[in-house]
SERO-4910 file (N, C-alpha, C, O; in steps of 0.05 Angstrom, whole numbers):
BEGIN
 pado doro    nc1    nc2    nc3   cac1   cac2   cac3    cc1    cc2    cc3    oc1    oc2    oc3
  Met    A   3499   -375    168   3472   -368    178   3475   -354    205   3489   -363    223
  Ser    A   3461   -331    208   3462   -316    233   3447   -331    255   3429   -348    249
  Val    A   3453   -325    280   3439   -337    302   3409   -330    300   3392   -347    304
  Lys    A   3403   -305    294   3375   -297    291   3360   -313    270   3338   -323    275
  Ser    A   3372   -315    247   3358   -330    225   3356   -360    231   3337   -373    223
  Lys    A   3376   -370    246   3375   -399    253   3352   -405    271   3337   -424    267
  Phe    A   3347   -388    291   3327   -394    311   3299   -384    302   3279   -393    312
  Gln    A   3298   -364    284   3272   -354    275   3261   -370    251   3243   -360    238
  Ser    A   3272   -393    246   3262   -409    224   3257   -438    232   3258   -456    216
  Arg    A   3251   -442    258   3246   -469    268   3216   -475    267   3200   -457    270
  Ser    A   3210   -501    264   3182   -509    265   3180   -539    273   3199   -554    269
  Trp    A   3158   -545    285   3152   -573    294   3123   -578    287   3106   -560    286
  Lys    A   3116   -603    282   3089   -611    275   3079   -634    292   3095   -653    298
  Lys    A   3054   -633    300   3042   -654    316   3012   -655    309   2997   -636    314
  Asp    A   3004   -677    297   2976   -680    288   2968   -656    271   2981   -650    251
  Arg    A   2947   -642    278   2938   -619    262   2949   -592    273   2939   -571    265
  Phe    A   2969   -593    290   2981   -569    302   3010   -566    293   3023   -586    287
  Phe    A   3019   -542    294   3048   -537    289   3057   -514    306   3041   -496    313
  Ile    A   3082   -514    313   3095   -493    328   3116   -481    310   3130   -496    295
  Ser    A   3119   -455    310   3138   -442    293   3150   -418    308   3137   -405    324
  Thr    A   3175   -412    301   3188   -388    312   3189   -366    291   3201   -345    295
  Asp    A   3175   -370    269   3174   -350    247   3157   -326    256   3133   -329    260
  Pro    A   3169   -303    260   3153   -280    270   3132   -270    250   3113   -257    259
  Asn    A   3134   -277    225   3114   -269    206   3088   -284    207   3068   -276    196
  Leu    A   3088   -306    222   3063   -322    224   3044   -312    246   3021   -319    246
  Phe    A   3054   -296    264   3037   -286    286   3015   -269    275   3020   -249    261
  Pro    A   2990   -275    280   2967   -259    271   2965   -234    289   2955   -236    312
  Leu    A   2973   -212    279   2975   -188    296   2948   -179    307   2946   -170    330
  Ser    A   2926   -183    292   2900   -175    302   2892   -193    326   2880   -183    345
  Gln    A   2898   -219    324   2891   -236    346   2909   -231    370   2901   -234    393
  Leu    A   2934   -224    365   2952   -216    387   2942   -192    402   2942   -191    426
  Ala    A   2933   -172    386   2922   -147    399   2897   -154    414   2892   -143    436
  Glu    A   2880   -171    404   2856   -180    418   2862   -193    444   2849   -188    464
  Ala    A   2882   -211    444   2891   -224    469   2901   -204    489   2895   -206    513
  Phe    A   2917   -185    480   2928   -165    498   2907   -147    510   2910   -136    532
  Asn    A   2884   -144    496   2862   -127    506   2842   -144    521   2821   -133    530
  Ser    A   2847   -169    525   2827   -187    539   2830   -184    569   2850   -173    580
  Asp    A   2810   -194    583   2810   -193    613   2832   -211    624   2842   -205    646
  Glu    A   2840   -231    610   2861   -249    619   2888   -235    622   2904   -242    640
  Leu    A   2893   -216    605   2918   -200    607   2911   -172    617   2916   -152    604
  Tyr    A   2899   -171    641   2888   -147    653   2909   -126    658   2902   -102    661
  Trp    A   2934   -133    660   2955   -114    667   2967    -99    644   2985    -83    647
  Thr    A   2957   -105    620   2969    -92    596   2948    -85    576   2924    -91    580
  Glu    A   2956    -73    554   2938    -68    532   2954    -72    506   2979    -71    506
  Ala    A   2940    -74    484   2953    -79    459   2971    -56    450   2965    -33    456
  Leu    A   2991    -63    435   3009    -43    423   2999    -39    394   2981    -53    385
  Ser    A   3010    -20    381   3003    -16    353   3013    -39    336   3032    -53    345
  Pro    A   3002    -45    313   3012    -67    296   3041    -63    289   3056    -83    288
  Glu    A   3050    -38    285   3078    -33    279   3096    -41    303   3118    -52    299
  Ala    A   3087    -34    327   3103    -41    350   3105    -71    354   3126    -82    360
  Phe    A   3082    -84    351   3081   -113    354   3100   -126    333   3116   -144    340
  Arg    A   3100   -116    309   3116   -127    287   3146   -124    294   3161   -142    291
  Glu    A   3154   -100    304   3182    -95    311   3191   -113    334   3213   -124    333
  Ile    A   3174   -116    354   3180   -134    376   3184   -163    367   3203   -176    374
  Leu    A   3165   -172    351   3167   -200    341   3191   -204    323   3204   -225    325
  Asp    A   3198   -185    307   3221   -187    289   3247   -188    304   3267   -198    294
  Asn    A   3247   -178    329   3272   -176    345   3271   -194    369   3285   -189    389
  Ser    A   3253   -214    369   3250   -232    391   3250   -261    381   3248   -266    357
  Leu    A   3254   -279    399   3250   -307    393   3224   -315    406   3223   -321    430
  Ser    A   3203   -316    390   3176   -322    399   3166   -348    387   3172   -354    364
  Phe    A   3152   -363    403   3141   -389    394   3111   -386    391   3097   -379    410
  Gly    A   3101   -392    367   3072   -392    363   3062   -420    359   3075   -436    346
  Leu    A   3039   -426    371   3026   -452    368   3001   -448    351   2984   -432    358
  Tyr    A   3000   -462    329   2979   -458    309   2964   -484    303   2976   -505    305
  Glu    A   2939   -481    296   2924   -504    286   2921   -501    256   2914   -479    246
  Glu    A   2926   -523    242   2923   -522    213   2893   -518    206   2876   -528    221
  Pro    A   2887   -504    185   2859   -500    177   2845   -527    173   2856   -546    163
  Gln    A   2820   -527    183   2804   -552    181   2787   -551    155   2779   -529    146
  Ser    A   2782   -574    143   2766   -575    119   2736   -574    127   2719   -569    110
  Ser    A   2730   -580    152   2702   -580    161   2692   -552    164   2707   -534    172
  Thr    A   2667   -547    157   2655   -521    160   2636   -520    184   2623   -499    188
  Thr    A   2635   -541    200   2618   -540    223   2629   -523    245   2654   -521    248
  Ser    A   2612   -509    259   2620   -492    281   2621   -508    306   2601   -522    313
  Glu    A   2642   -506    321   2644   -521    346   2661   -505    366   2678   -490    358
  Val    A   2656   -510    391   2672   -498    412   2697   -515    415   2695   -539    418
  Lys    A   2720   -502    413   2745   -517    413   2758   -514    441   2762   -492    451
  Thr    A   2765   -537    452   2778   -537    478   2806   -550    473   2808   -572    463
  Tyr    A   2826   -536    481   2853   -546    476   2867   -555    502   2888   -569    500
  Gln    A   2856   -548    525   2869   -557    550   2867   -587    552   2847   -600    544
  Gly    A   2888   -599    563   2888   -628    568   2897   -644    544   2896   -669    544
  Lys    A   2905   -631    522   2913   -645    498   2944   -647    496   2954   -657    476
  Gly    A   2958   -637    516   2987   -639    516   3001   -617    499   3025   -619    495
  Leu    A   2986   -598    489   2998   -577    472   3017   -559    488   3038   -551    477
  Gly    A   3010   -552    512   3028   -535    529   3054   -549    535   3075   -537    533
  Ser    A   3052   -575    542   3077   -590    547   3094   -592    522   3119   -590    524
  Trp    A   3081   -597    500   3096   -599    475   3110   -572    468   3133   -572    460
  Leu    A   3096   -550    472   3107   -523    467   3132   -519    485   3152   -510    475
  Val    A   3130   -525    511   3152   -522    529   3176   -540    521   3199   -532    523
  Arg    A   3170   -564    512   3192   -582    503   3206   -571    478   3230   -573    476
  Cys    A   3191   -558    460   3203   -545    437   3221   -522    445   3242   -518    435
  Ile    A   3211   -506    465   3227   -484    475   3252   -495    488   3274   -484    483
  Arg    A   3250   -516    504   3274   -528    516   3294   -537    495   3318   -534    498
  Glu    A   3284   -549    473   3302   -558    452   3318   -535    441   3342   -538    436
  Val    A   3305   -512    437   3320   -489    427   3339   -478    448   3362   -471    442
  Leu    A   3330   -477    473   3348   -467    494   3372   -484    497   3394   -474    502
  Asp    A   3369   -510    493   3392   -529    495   3413   -524    473   3436   -531    476
  Glu    A   3404   -511    452   3423   -504    430   3437   -477    434   3451   -469    416
  Met    A   3432   -465    456   3444   -438    462   3464   -441    484   3457   -435    507
  Pro    A   3489   -449    478   3508   -454    500   3516   -429    515   3526   -431    538
  His    A   3512   -405    504   3520   -381    517   3497   -367    531   3501   -345    543
  Leu    A   3474   -379    531   3451   -368    545   3456   -368    575   3462   -389    586
  Arg    A   3453   -346    588   3460   -344    616   3435   -345    634   3437   -353    657
  Arg    A   3412   -337    624   3389   -336    641   3363   -339    625   3360   -329    603
  Thr    A   3345   -353    637   3317   -353    627   3300   -345    651   3308   -349    674
  Met    A   3277   -334    646   3260   -324    668   3231   -334    664   3221   -334    642
  Leu    A   3220   -342    686   3192   -350    687   3176   -331    704   3183   -328    728
  Leu    A   3156   -318    693   3139   -300    709   3112   -314    711   3100   -322    691
  Thr    A   3103   -318    736   3078   -332    740   3063   -320    763   3074   -310    782
  Gly    A   3037   -322    762   3020   -313    784   3008   -337    799   2994   -334    818
  Asp    A   3016   -361    790   3005   -386    802   3028   -405    808   3032   -424    793
  Trp    A   3043   -399    829   3067   -414    835   3062   -444    838   3076   -460    826
  Glu    A   3042   -451    853   3037   -479    860   3032   -497    835   3041   -519    834
  Arg    A   3017   -486    816   3011   -502    792   3032   -499    770   3039   -518    756
  Ser    A   3042   -474    767   3060   -469    744   3088   -480    748   3099   -493    730
  Val    A   3100   -474    771   3129   -480    774   3135   -509    771   3154   -516    757
  Pro    A   3121   -528    784   3127   -556    780   3126   -565    751   3142   -581    742
  Phe    A   3106   -554    736   3104   -560    708   3129   -552    693   3140   -568    677
  Tyr    A   3138   -527    697   3162   -518    683   3187   -530    693   3206   -535    677
  Glu    A   3189   -535    719   3213   -548    730   3217   -575    716   3240   -582    709
  Lys    A   3196   -590    713   3198   -617    701   3205   -615    671   3224   -628    662
  Leu    A   3191   -598    656   3195   -598    627   3220   -583    619   3232   -589    599
  Leu    A   3229   -563    635   3253   -548    628   3278   -559    643   3300   -548    640
  Arg    A   3274   -580    658   3295   -593    673   3310   -573    692   3335   -572    692
  Ile    A   3294   -557    706   3306   -538    725   3316   -553    749   3302   -571    760
  Lys    A   3340   -547    757   3352   -561    780   3346   -545    806   3340   -521    805
  Glu    A   3347   -559    828   3341   -547    854   3358   -523    861   3348   -505    874
  Asn    A   3383   -523    853   3400   -501    861   3397   -476    843   3411   -456    847
  Met    A   3379   -477    824   3374   -454    807   3356   -435    822   3338   -443    837
  Thr    A   3361   -409    819   3345   -389    833   3320   -383    818   3320   -379    794
  Val    A   3298   -382    832   3272   -375    821   3261   -352    838   3259   -354    862
  Glu    A   3255   -329    824   3245   -306    839   3215   -305    834   3205   -310    812
  Leu    A   3200   -297    855   3171   -295    853   3162   -272    869   3169   -269    893
  Thr    A   3145   -255    858   3131   -234    872   3102   -240    868   3092   -240    845
  Lys    A   3087   -244    890   3059   -250    887   3043   -223    889   3038   -213    911
  Asn    A   3035   -213    866   3018   -190    864   3004   -191    837   3007   -210    822
  Ser    A   2990   -170    831   2974   -171    806   2990   -161    782   2979   -162    759
  Gly    A   3014   -152    785   3030   -143    762   3055   -159    759   3062   -177    775
  Leu    A   3069   -154    737   3094   -168    732   3118   -155    745   3138   -169    751
  Cys    A   3117   -130    750   3140   -116    762   3132   -101    787   3149    -88    799
***
């Protein structure tokens, strides 16, 4: 089994949610919508073909909710349910299986809230270098 196929076929389940590294599960239209949203103000969506190529050649983690049998409409709030922590723990599990991995990078615009969260869940040690540029872009 190739390294790519080993890591692009992982999945985890928790209640009605699941995490997968399968690039074919990413809903490209929703991905484009997210990239065109105000929250990702520094970028814009790529073509579906470009998104597909990037996903096929990356190790990406998607968090999905299983379809509900209920037909009622409701506002869904996912913050505070531990899903972000669970996602980061799944990422750490995969990173721990990569003995030759030399570097991981965290880009954040909110140092005070983000870094302690990731330091704890990814087991970052004090002597590890963390770079931060505080501005509105990534580079």
